[in-house]
C-alpha positions as CSV (number, residue, x, y, z in Angstrom):
1,M,160.5,-66.3,54.1
2,S,157.1,-64.8,53.2
3,T,156.6,-63.1,49.8
4,N,153.4,-61.4,51.0
5,Y,153.4,-57.6,51.2
6,S,151.9,-55.6,54.0
7,G,149.7,-52.6,53.0
8,E,152.7,-50.3,53.8
9,K,155.0,-52.1,51.3
10,I,152.3,-51.9,48.6
11,N,151.9,-48.2,49.2
12,Q,155.6,-47.8,48.8
13,R,155.4,-49.2,45.3
14,Q,152.5,-46.9,44.2
15,R,153.9,-44.2,41.9
16,V,153.5,-42.5,38.6
17,C,155.3,-44.4,35.8
18,P,157.7,-42.1,34.1
19,K,157.1,-43.8,30.7
20,C,153.3,-44.2,30.5
21,K,152.4,-41.6,33.2
22,S,149.9,-43.9,34.9
23,F,149.6,-44.0,38.7
24,V,149.9,-47.7,39.5
25,T,151.3,-50.1,42.0
26,H,154.5,-51.3,40.4
27,E,155.3,-55.1,40.5
28,K,158.4,-56.4,42.1
29,V,160.6,-58.0,39.5
30,N,163.5,-58.9,41.8
31,D,165.1,-57.4,44.9
32,K,166.5,-54.5,42.9
33,Q,163.9,-53.7,40.3
34,I,160.2,-52.9,40.0
35,A,158.2,-52.7,36.8
36,C,155.0,-50.9,35.7
37,P,152.3,-53.5,35.1
38,L,150.9,-51.5,32.2
39,C,153.9,-50.7,30.0
40,G,156.6,-52.9,31.5
41,N,159.0,-50.1,32.1
42,R,161.5,-51.2,34.7
43,L,162.9,-49.0,37.5
44,D,166.2,-49.8,39.2
45,G,166.6,-49.8,42.9
46,P,164.2,-50.7,45.7
47,P,161.1,-48.6,46.2
48,I,161.8,-45.4,48.1
49,R,159.7,-44.2,51.0
50,V,157.7,-41.2,50.2
51,R,155.2,-39.2,52.1
52,R,151.6,-39.8,51.4
53,I,149.9,-37.5,48.8
54,T,146.7,-35.9,49.9
55,P,143.7,-35.9,47.6
56,G,144.1,-32.1,47.2
57,E,147.7,-32.4,46.2
58,L,146.8,-35.1,43.7
59,A,144.1,-32.9,42.2
60,V,146.7,-30.1,41.7
61,M,149.1,-32.5,40.0
62,V,146.4,-33.8,37.7
63,A,145.2,-30.3,36.8
64,S,148.8,-29.3,36.0
65,Y,149.3,-32.3,33.8
66,E,146.0,-31.7,32.0
67,K,146.9,-28.0,31.4
68,D,150.3,-29.0,30.0
69,R,148.7,-31.7,27.9
70,Q,146.2,-29.3,26.4
71,S,148.9,-26.7,25.7
72,G,150.9,-29.3,23.8
73,K,153.8,-29.7,26.2
74,T,153.4,-33.5,26.5
């Protein structure tokens, strides 16, 4: 059995870490957990399939995060 990931499987593990708020490709710990490579926060369950985020949608999310951060909400 190969442990290599296709590009699609890697894309499934790309997400924003709920702990450190970084957009990273999470590392597979075992069949039921993935972990953030920056802070080590582990998430239970296999990666879920999500639709791709367009650059425009990502810009809106980043702008919203920055606005909240500057207003002291985070």
